[in-house]
N, CA, C and O atoms as a DFTB+ gen file, in Angstrom:
304 C
 N C O
     1  1     -45.487       5.086      15.036
     2  2     -44.303       4.614      14.332
     3  2     -43.569       3.614      15.223
     4  3     -43.377       3.852      16.416
     5  1     -43.183       2.555      14.659
     6  2     -42.491       1.499      15.389
     7  2     -41.026       1.870      15.626
     8  3     -40.421       2.573      14.817
     9  1     -40.464       1.397      16.730
    10  2     -39.051       1.681      17.016
    11  2     -38.118       0.741      16.270
    12  3     -36.910       0.972      16.231
    13  1     -38.659      -0.305      15.684
    14  2     -37.804      -1.237      14.965
    15  2     -37.407      -0.719      13.584
    16  3     -36.387      -1.142      13.041
    17  1     -38.196       0.187      13.010
    18  2     -37.870       0.711      11.685
    19  2     -36.563       1.495      11.680
    20  3     -35.733       1.240      10.808
    21  1     -36.324       2.444      12.606
    22  2     -35.027       3.140      12.591
    23  2     -33.843       2.200      12.835
    24  3     -32.769       2.401      12.268
    25  1     -34.027       1.183      13.668
    26  2     -32.951       0.213      13.912
    27  2     -32.666      -0.575      12.645
    28  3     -31.508      -0.825      12.309
    29  1     -33.730      -0.968      11.936
    30  2     -33.566      -1.688      10.675
    31  2     -32.817      -0.838       9.657
    32  3     -31.916      -1.325       8.975
    33  1     -33.192       0.425       9.557
    34  2     -32.526       1.328       8.606
    35  2     -31.060       1.519       8.990
    36  3     -30.193       1.559       8.117
    37  1     -30.776       1.638      10.294
    38  2     -29.399       1.769      10.755
    39  2     -28.570       0.547      10.361
    40  3     -27.460       0.694       9.849
    41  1     -29.094      -0.653      10.594
    42  2     -28.377      -1.862      10.223
    43  2     -28.232      -1.992       8.709
    44  3     -27.210      -2.481       8.227
    45  1     -29.228      -1.567       7.966
    46  2     -29.155      -1.606       6.504
    47  2     -28.048      -0.688       5.992
    48  3     -27.248      -1.088       5.147
    49  1     -28.002       0.537       6.501
    50  2     -26.969       1.493       6.087
    51  2     -25.590       0.998       6.505
    52  3     -24.638       1.079       5.730
    53  1     -25.481       0.483       7.735
    54  2     -24.205      -0.049       8.216
    55  2     -23.734      -1.215       7.344
    56  3     -22.554      -1.297       7.002
    57  1     -24.635      -2.099       6.991
    58  2     -24.297      -3.226       6.119
    59  2     -23.847      -2.777       4.740
    60  3     -22.892      -3.317       4.180
    61  1     -24.542      -1.783       4.197
    62  2     -24.160      -1.271       2.882
    63  2     -22.781      -0.608       2.916
    64  3     -21.980      -0.795       2.000
    65  1     -22.506       0.164       3.966
    66  2     -21.204       0.828       4.091
    67  2     -20.089      -0.194       4.247
    68  3     -19.050      -0.090       3.594
    69  1     -20.301      -1.183       5.111
    70  2     -19.276      -2.222       5.297
    71  2     -19.082      -3.052       4.028
    72  3     -17.951      -3.382       3.674
    73  1     -20.157      -3.385       3.353
    74  2     -20.050      -4.153       2.111
    75  2     -19.329      -3.391       1.019
    76  3     -18.483      -3.945       0.317
    77  1     -19.664      -2.123       0.879
    78  2     -19.004      -1.293      -0.132
    79  2     -17.529      -1.094       0.215
    80  3     -16.663      -1.169      -0.657
    81  1     -17.253      -0.841       1.498
    82  2     -15.862      -0.677       1.928
    83  2     -15.041      -1.935       1.713
    84  3     -13.896      -1.863       1.268
    85  1     -15.623      -3.096       2.028
    86  2     -14.931      -4.365       1.812
    87  2     -14.660      -4.627       0.343
    88  3     -13.599      -5.137      -0.017
    89  1     -15.615      -4.279      -0.505
    90  2     -15.429      -4.476      -1.946
    91  2     -14.363      -3.540      -2.501
    92  3     -13.564      -3.945      -3.344
    93  1     -14.342      -2.302      -2.041
    94  2     -13.304      -1.364      -2.481
    95  2     -11.923      -1.849      -2.036
    96  3     -10.973      -1.815      -2.817
    97  1     -11.810      -2.300      -0.785
    98  2     -10.545      -2.856      -0.287
    99  2     -10.126      -4.055      -1.124
   100  3      -8.951      -4.180      -1.471
   101  1     -11.056      -4.934      -1.451
   102  2     -10.803      -6.140      -2.234
   103  2     -10.243      -5.782      -3.613
   104  3      -9.230      -6.335      -4.041
   105  1     -10.904      -4.862      -4.297
   106  2     -10.444      -4.456      -5.633
   107  2      -9.083      -3.775      -5.552
   108  3      -8.215      -4.033      -6.387
   109  1      -8.883      -2.903      -4.555
   110  2      -7.621      -2.195      -4.384
   111  2      -6.470      -3.181      -4.167
   112  3      -5.395      -3.004      -4.739
   113  1      -6.683      -4.213      -3.350
   114  2      -5.614      -5.168      -3.065
   115  2      -5.345      -6.076      -4.265
   116  3      -4.197      -6.466      -4.483
   117  1      -6.359      -6.420      -5.042
   118  2      -6.128      -7.205      -6.268
   119  2      -5.258      -6.403      -7.232
   120  3      -4.286      -6.924      -7.779
   121  1      -5.607      -5.143      -7.435
   122  2      -4.840      -4.286      -8.354
   123  2      -3.427      -4.069      -7.820
   124  3      -2.461      -4.138      -8.580
   125  1      -3.298      -3.807      -6.517
   126  2      -1.980      -3.592      -5.909
   127  2      -1.107      -4.829      -6.071
   128  3       0.059      -4.725      -6.450
   129  1      -1.665      -5.987      -5.787
   130  2      -0.905      -7.229      -5.894
   131  2      -0.522      -7.516      -7.352
   132  3       0.614      -7.898      -7.634
   133  1      -1.455      -7.334      -8.258
   134  2      -1.196      -7.644      -9.670
   135  2      -0.183      -6.698     -10.292
   136  3       0.557      -7.098     -11.191
   137  1      -0.134      -5.455      -9.836
   138  2       0.751      -4.489     -10.479
   139  2       2.081      -4.306      -9.763
   140  3       3.068      -3.942     -10.403
   141  1       2.142      -4.548      -8.450
   142  2       3.361      -4.227      -7.706
   143  2       4.074      -5.418      -7.094
   144  3       5.230      -5.300      -6.687
   145  1       3.419      -6.545      -7.022
   146  2       4.063      -7.748      -6.467
   147  2       5.072      -8.265      -7.492
   148  3       4.729      -8.411      -8.666
   149  1       6.323      -8.550      -7.069
   150  2       7.308      -9.067      -8.022
   151  2       6.894     -10.439      -8.569
   152  3       6.193     -11.204      -7.907
   153  1       7.339     -10.723      -9.770
   154  2       6.935     -11.959     -10.446
   155  2       7.861     -13.132     -10.153
   156  3       7.853     -14.110     -10.899
   157  1       8.643     -13.065      -9.109
   158  2       9.542     -14.164      -8.748
   159  2       8.719     -15.326      -8.206
   160  3       7.969     -15.164      -7.243
   161  1       8.857     -16.483      -8.816
   162  2       8.123     -17.656      -8.358
   163  2       6.636     -17.505      -8.576
   164  3       6.193     -16.845      -9.516
   165  1       5.871     -18.125      -7.694
   166  2       4.423     -18.097      -7.815
   167  2       3.760     -17.192      -6.781
   168  3       2.542     -17.249      -6.613
   169  1       4.532     -16.359      -6.087
   170  2       3.971     -15.528      -5.022
   171  2       2.819     -14.652      -5.508
   172  3       1.782     -14.572      -4.851
   173  1       2.994     -14.000      -6.649
   174  2       1.951     -13.116      -7.161
   175  2       0.676     -13.894      -7.438
   176  3      -0.407     -13.476      -7.031
   177  1       0.794     -15.004      -8.114
   178  2      -0.378     -15.817      -8.453
   179  2      -1.069     -16.351      -7.204
   180  3      -2.297     -16.330      -7.119
   181  1      -0.302     -16.825      -6.250
   182  2      -0.879     -17.362      -5.015
   183  2      -1.623     -16.275      -4.251
   184  3      -2.736     -16.507      -3.781
   185  1      -1.026     -15.091      -4.118
   186  2      -1.693     -14.017      -3.398
   187  2      -2.961     -13.560      -4.109
   188  3      -3.966     -13.277      -3.456
   189  1      -2.930     -13.485      -5.433
   190  2      -4.138     -13.092      -6.170
   191  2      -5.240     -14.117      -5.958
   192  3      -6.396     -13.743      -5.757
   193  1      -4.906     -15.403      -6.000
   194  2      -5.909     -16.450      -5.766
   195  2      -6.470     -16.344      -4.344
   196  3      -7.679     -16.459      -4.144
   197  1      -5.599     -16.127      -3.363
   198  2      -6.063     -15.984      -1.976
   199  2      -7.012     -14.794      -1.858
   200  3      -8.075     -14.907      -1.247
   201  1      -6.639     -13.667      -2.432
   202  2      -7.472     -12.461      -2.334
   203  2      -8.812     -12.670      -3.041
   204  3      -9.860     -12.304      -2.510
   205  1      -8.778     -13.250      -4.221
   206  2     -10.018     -13.442      -4.985
   207  2     -10.956     -14.421      -4.293
   208  3     -12.161     -14.179      -4.231
   209  1     -10.426     -15.517      -3.774
   210  2     -11.289     -16.546      -3.192
   211  2     -11.791     -16.218      -1.787
   212  3     -12.823     -16.741      -1.368
   213  1     -11.083     -15.367      -1.058
   214  2     -11.498     -15.073       0.318
   215  2     -12.052     -13.659       0.469
   216  3     -12.350     -13.230       1.584
   217  1     -12.192     -12.937      -0.628
   218  2     -12.759     -11.595      -0.691
   219  2     -12.083     -10.652       0.293
   220  3     -10.858     -10.528       0.260
   221  1     -12.824      -9.987       1.160
   222  2     -12.237      -8.935       1.997
   223  2     -11.314      -9.478       3.079
   224  3     -10.418      -8.768       3.535
   225  1     -11.515     -10.727       3.498
   226  2     -10.634     -11.318       4.515
   227  2      -9.225     -11.491       3.937
   228  3      -8.241     -11.121       4.577
   229  1      -9.132     -12.046       2.744
   230  2      -7.841     -12.206       2.085
   231  2      -7.198     -10.870       1.756
   232  3      -5.980     -10.720       1.852
   233  1      -8.020      -9.895       1.366
   234  2      -7.499      -8.556       1.072
   235  2      -6.935      -7.913       2.328
   236  3      -5.899      -7.249       2.278
   237  1      -7.609      -8.105       3.451
   238  2      -7.132      -7.554       4.717
   239  2      -5.837      -8.234       5.161
   240  3      -4.925      -7.574       5.658
   241  1      -5.759      -9.548       4.983
   242  2      -4.525     -10.277       5.315
   243  2      -3.371      -9.780       4.440
   244  3      -2.266      -9.554       4.934
   245  1      -3.628      -9.613       3.147
   246  2      -2.591      -9.109       2.247
   247  2      -2.154      -7.708       2.662
   248  3      -0.960      -7.410       2.678
   249  1      -3.117      -6.845       3.000
   250  2      -2.811      -5.476       3.391
   251  2      -1.967      -5.424       4.661
   252  3      -1.033      -4.628       4.752
   253  1      -2.289      -6.264       5.637
   254  2      -1.614      -6.198       6.933
   255  2      -0.343      -7.032       7.014
   256  3       0.547      -6.716       7.804
   257  1      -0.238      -8.103       6.206
   258  2       0.899      -9.015       6.325
   259  2       1.869      -8.852       5.155
   260  3       3.032      -8.506       5.364
   261  1       1.417      -9.091       3.957
   262  2       2.334      -9.154       2.818
   263  2       2.752      -7.785       2.292
   264  3       3.917      -7.590       1.947
   265  1       1.827      -6.841       2.225
   266  2       2.150      -5.542       1.647
   267  2       3.289      -4.839       2.390
   268  3       4.197      -4.329       1.735
   269  1       3.284      -4.788       3.736
   270  2       4.436      -4.161       4.423
   271  2       5.750      -4.900       4.165
   272  3       6.804      -4.270       4.068
   273  1       5.696      -6.241       4.053
   274  2       6.908      -7.006       3.739
   275  2       7.425      -6.640       2.358
   276  3       8.624      -6.436       2.172
   277  1       6.515      -6.555       1.385
   278  2       6.909      -6.225       0.015
   279  2       7.504      -4.835      -0.049
   280  3       8.513      -4.626      -0.722
   281  1       6.901      -3.886       0.636
   282  2       7.404      -2.515       0.629
   283  2       8.780      -2.447       1.272
   284  3       9.650      -1.720       0.794
   285  1       8.988      -3.198       2.356
   286  2      10.300      -3.209       3.022
   287  2      11.358      -3.867       2.149
   288  3      12.507      -3.427       2.136
   289  1      10.987      -4.919       1.416
   290  2      11.958      -5.639       0.590
   291  2      12.250      -4.949      -0.737
   292  3      13.405      -4.860      -1.156
   293  1      11.204      -4.461      -1.395
   294  2      11.354      -3.960      -2.759
   295  2      11.105      -2.458      -2.890
   296  3      11.403      -1.876      -3.932
   297  1      10.571      -1.832      -1.865
   298  2      10.333      -0.396      -1.898
   299  2       9.181       0.044      -2.750
   300  3       9.142       1.200      -3.171
   301  1       8.229      -0.840      -3.025
   302  2       7.068      -0.450      -3.827
   303  2       5.796      -0.870      -3.171
   304  3       4.715      -0.623      -3.706
């Protein structure tokens, strides 16, 4: 048995877990932004476009930057 097969399987499982986790985060942040972001100005639309076009990177930025600001300002 080759030693490369277990390494390949490990990377495959790791990739699947990270991909699934990123997709779940992406969907969660789209729903959070669409339902809880206030409709003042174009902030909601801009954040949704950023999240949709940049996938998990935009979702992570929204989670770490905008969501705490929104919760502090509006309590939601």
